[in-house]
N, C-alpha and C positions, 0 to 999 in steps of 0.2 A: 608377277611378284613372288619372290621366293619366301619360304615360310620360316618361322622361328622355332627354336628348340630349347629344351632345358637339359642341364647336365647334373649328374650326381657324382661327387668326388669321394673317394675312400682313401684314408691314410693306410698304406700297406706296409708290410714288413720291409720291403725293398723298393727304393726309389721314392719313398714318401707318398705324396698324394697323386693318385691316378684318377682320371675320369673313367669310371667303370660303367656308367649308364648314360645313354642318350634317350630323352623322352620327347617323342614327336607327336604333336596334335594331328589327328586325322580328320578328313572331311566328314566322315560318318563313323558310327560305332561298328567295330568289327570283332569277330571271334578269334581267340588266340590260335585256334587250330588251323586257321588259314594263313597265318604268318610264318615265315621260314627264315632261317639264318641268312639266306641269300636274297631276301626281299630288297635290302638296301645295301649300297656301297657306302663306306665311310672313309673319307679322305681327311687328313689332318695336317696342318702345318703348325709347328711350335714357333711362336714369335716373341721377340723381345717386347716387353710391356712399354718400354720407353720410346723406342724408335720404330717399332713394328716390323723390323727385319726378321726373316726366317733365320732361326738359330743355326750356326755352324759350330758343331760340338765335337769334342773328343769322345770316343766310345766309353772311356772311363779315365780317371785321373792319372793312371799310369801309362796311358796310350798317347801316341803322337798322331795317330790316324784321326782325321776329321771327316765329318759327313754333315749334309744338310738334314736337319731334323724335320722330316716330312715323309708322308707315305700313307698307305692304306692300313687301317686298323681291322683286325679280324673280329667279326661279330660271332660270338659263341652262343648267343641265345636271343630270340625275338619273340615277344608276346604282347598281347593286349594288356593295358594297364590303366590305372587312374593317373591323375596329373602328377603324382609323386613317384611314379614308377612301380607301384605295387601291382603284382600280377592279378589279372582278372580273367574270368572265362570269356567275358565280352567287355570291351572298353572303347573309349573315344581317343585313346592314345596308344601308340606303339612304343614299347621300350626295347632298346637294343643294349644287350650286355656286351661289353668289349673285353677282349683279352688284355691282360697285363703282361706285356712282353718285357723280359728282364734285361735285355742288352741295349736296345736303341730307345725304348721307353717313350714312344712317340705320343702316347696319351698321358704321360706324367706331367703334372703341372709345375714341377720344379726342374731346374737344370743347373749344372755346375758352370756358372759364368765367371770367368777369371778364377778367383781363388775360393769362392763360396757359392753355395746353392742359393738360387733366387727363384721366386715365383715367376712363371712365364705364362703366356696366353696360348691356349690350345684353340686354334681356329679350325672348326670342323666344317666340312662340306659334304652333305648327306644326300644321296640321290637314290630314288627308287628305280630298281632295275628289273623287278619282277612284278607282274600284275597281281593286285590283291582282288580276289574273286568275290566281290560283294554283288548285290543285285545290280548296281549301276557300274561296277568295276572301277577300281581306283588305279590311275596311271599317272606317271610323270611328276611325282612329288619331289620337290627339291627344298632342302633346309640349309640355311647358312647364317641365320641371325640368332645368336645366343641371347636369351632373355632372363635366365636365372640359373643359379648354381646352388646346390645343397651339399653341405659337408657336415653331417650330423656329429662326427666325432669331435669337432672343436666347439660344440655348444657347451657353454659354461666356462670357456677359457677367455681371458682378458689380457690384452697387451698393455703394458704400463711402463712408466719411468720413475726412478726414485726422486725424492725431493731433496735428499742429501747431496749437496754439490760436490762432495768428496768422492762420490761414486758415479760413474757415467754409464753404468750397465743398464741397458734395457732388459725387460723380462716379460715373459708370459706366465700366467698363473691360473690355476683351477681352484675354485672354492667349493667345498663339499655342499651338496644339496641340503642334506640334513645338518644344519649348522649350529644346533643347540649343543651345549656342553663343550668340552675340550676335544681337539682333533690333532692328530699327528701331522708333521710336515715332511713331505718327500721332496728332496732337492735333486733335480736332474741337470747335469752339466753336459752340454752338447759336444760333439766331435768337431774336428777342424773344419769340415765342410759346411757346418751350420752356423758359423760365425757371420759377422757382417751387420747389416742394419734392417734386415727383413725379419722382425721379431718372431713372426709366426713359424718361421723355419726352425726355430729352437725346439719346438715341440711337435712339428709335423714332418721335418726332414727325415726323421726316423719315427717309428711307431710309439712315440712317447705318450701320445693320447690314450694308449691302452691303460696307462696308470689312472686315468679318470673314467675308465669303463665301469659299468655296474659291477662286474665280477670282482675287479680289483678293489674298488671302493668298498665293497662289502667286507673284504678281508680286513680292512683297517677301520671299519665302522665310520667311514667318511674321512678322507684325508685331503689336506691342502697339497697341491703339487706346484712347485716353483721351478721355472725353467729360465735362468738368466742367459743372456747372450753377450758375447764380447765382440768388439769390432774386428779384431784380428783372430787370434787363437789363444787358448789358455796357456799354451807353451811359449808365449811371447814374453821374454824376460826384459824387454825394453829395446831390443835390437830390431824388432819387427820380423825376426826369424824364429824358427823352431829352436828352443833353448837347448844348449848342451850343458848348461849349468844346473839344470833341475829347478830353476827358479821361475816365478811368474810375476809379472808386474801387476797382475789383477788380484793378488791375494787379499790385500787390504780392502779394495773396492768390493770384492765379493762378500767379505765378512760384514762390511757396512750395509750392504744391500740386504743380507739375511737378517741382520739385527733390525733394520728398519721394517722389513716385512713382518717380523714377529711383533714389533711394537704396534704396527697398524692393525694386525689381526690378533687381537688380544686373547682369542680362544684357542690359539695354538698351544699344544702341550709341549713345553720345553723339555720334558723328560722323554719325548718321542720324536726326535728330529733325525732324519735319515738322509745321508748324502751319497750320491753315486753318479756315474756318467760313463761315457764310452770314449776310448782312445785318448784324445786330448782332454776330454772330460774325466776319463779315468785317472790320467795324470793329475788333474786338478783336485780330484777327490783325495788322492794320496797327499797332495800338497796341503790341503785344508786340514785333514786329520792330524798331520804331522805338526803344522804350524799352530793349531788350536786343539791340542790333545785334551780329550775329555769333554769338549763342547758338544760334539755330535754323539747321538745315542748309538748309531751303527753306520756302517759304510758298505757300499756295494760297487767297487770299481770293476769296470768292464774293459777288457783289452787295454789295461792301463799302461801308460808309456813313461813312467818315472823309472829311470835306470836304477837298479838296485845298488850299484856302487856309489850312488849319490845319497843314499840313506845311511846315516850313522847308526852305530850300536845304541847310542843314547836315544835316538828317535825311535828305534824299534822298541826299546823299553817303554817309551812314552805312549806308544799306541797299542801295545800288546793286550791291554784290557778293553780296547774298543772292539766290539763284535764286527767282523769283516767277512764278507763273502765275495771272493774273487771269481771272475769269469774270463776265460780265454779259450783260444782254439790252437791246436797243435800245428796246423798248417798256416798260421798267420805269418805272412811275409812282410807286413807293414811294421808291426811291433813284435820283436823277437821275445817270446816268453822266457827264453833261457837267460836273458839279461835283465828281465824286469820281474814278472810275477813269480816265477818259480823260486828263485833264490830268496825273494822277499817273504814269500809264504813259509819257506823252510826256516828262515831266521826267526820269524814270529813264533813258530811252533817250538823251536829250540829255546826261545826266551820264556816260554811258559804260557803262551796264549792259549786260552781254553775254549774260545768260541770263534775260531777262524776256519773258514771253509773255502774250497777252491774247486769249481766245476771246470773241467778241462776237456773240451769237446775235440773229437777227431776232425770233424768238418761241420759245416753249416749247410743244411739242405732244406729246401722249402717243404714244410709239412702241412701246408694249408690247402694245396691243390690250386693255388693262384698262379704260381710261376712254374713253367715247365721248359725243358730244353727242346731241341729240334726233334727228338724221338718221343716227345710227350712224357718223358720221365721227370720226376721232381728236379727242379733246377738246383745245382750246387752253387752257392754264393761264394765270393772270395773269402779266404780264411779269416780276414780281419773282422768280419761282420758278426761277431759273437753277440753283439747287442740284440740281434734278431731273436735269438732264443731267450735271452735274459728278459727282454721286455714282454715276451709272450709267456713268461713264467715257466720256462722249460728246464730251468736249472734245478736238478733234484739230487745229483750225485756229487760226492766229494772226490778229492784228488785220488784216493785209493779205490774209486769206483763203488764205494759203499753208499747207501742212501744216507742222507742227513736226517738224523732222528732227534727229536726234541720231546722229552717226557714220554718216550715210548711210541711216538707217532712220527712217521716219515713226513718230511715237509719239503716244499719247494722254497726257492730263494725268497719270494715275496711273502709266503706264509711265515717263514722264519723272521723276516723283517718286521712283520706286523706284531710279532711276539716280543720284540725288543723294547725294553723299558728300563730307565735308570733306577 
């Protein structure tokens, strides 16, 4: 009879949640030093949760090439551990750390099915191929039964639905641990790939859960994080297609949801309400501050997709006093900054905006050591992915390449955001 195993999932900067560890119970306690990266082979098939079929996927959403999502995962480290995967000098479990490969992502737990990302099932088959030299010798171990998964980063998050029948938007939210006193609200609006009906995708499809990490929560002295999800995309103006009008059919629904969330959580400080999001969500960020000028304390649109020629001079005047920090990348081929953020930013400055910033990256490259290319160099992500740096709080420079300075201190985007108060 084959054995059972446990998994650990980590929400990464790219590709969302990856299975990064496999935890294997052993017949006897072993020392870490006798385990090697090539002790086990790890084969995985990514399967549809509904019908169990192996996924047939495009390499990315711009590609027509398809492949079956299965193969061998590279094991980068093996060691003795406890049952949670914590390294031990000697332990009754072997933990295998897996590579997070950035192209085919065969150990990622989400995949782009049809038009949206959805959670899928990673079916692992783990075989021992090298003897473990204990007193009795361990040979022939095979694992193929998943018994548990742990994803620490979503602890504290809850999926919910509004009670107001005028809004159909599902949402995930994080409630600060220290919940005494008033707390700010951070609203994150997802990109096009994170729409649909799998609500957890709204905050794990990208590394939105970093906003609930201890480090970021400390900046805000505890903050609510709200991640609404739309069935289609924010840029749907009612046609079911990406809007060319600059309108969204979800404007009223989103405002009603935010109002209800504030009413339910009475200790939200309405003088500290921040809205941001990426791509489609960046578009909707702009839409919301334009349609409800003065309601939000500050905004942080990322690779925003609202065409500048659809914003009137009157609307620029309406939002010029709202603190805004834009993020975009020069080599973004999905949303052209020359027709969106650059002219809008310049118009705001010309109109007299005093607290508007714009971090404009040359490119987005992995800086965590998690993702590498074939030459083991840091992987360069596609140019649209500027949310990676924003969510990791790597935005520190303004459009002129000078550091953003508040009261004599250089600040990052999230440090700046935490200082905003009406």
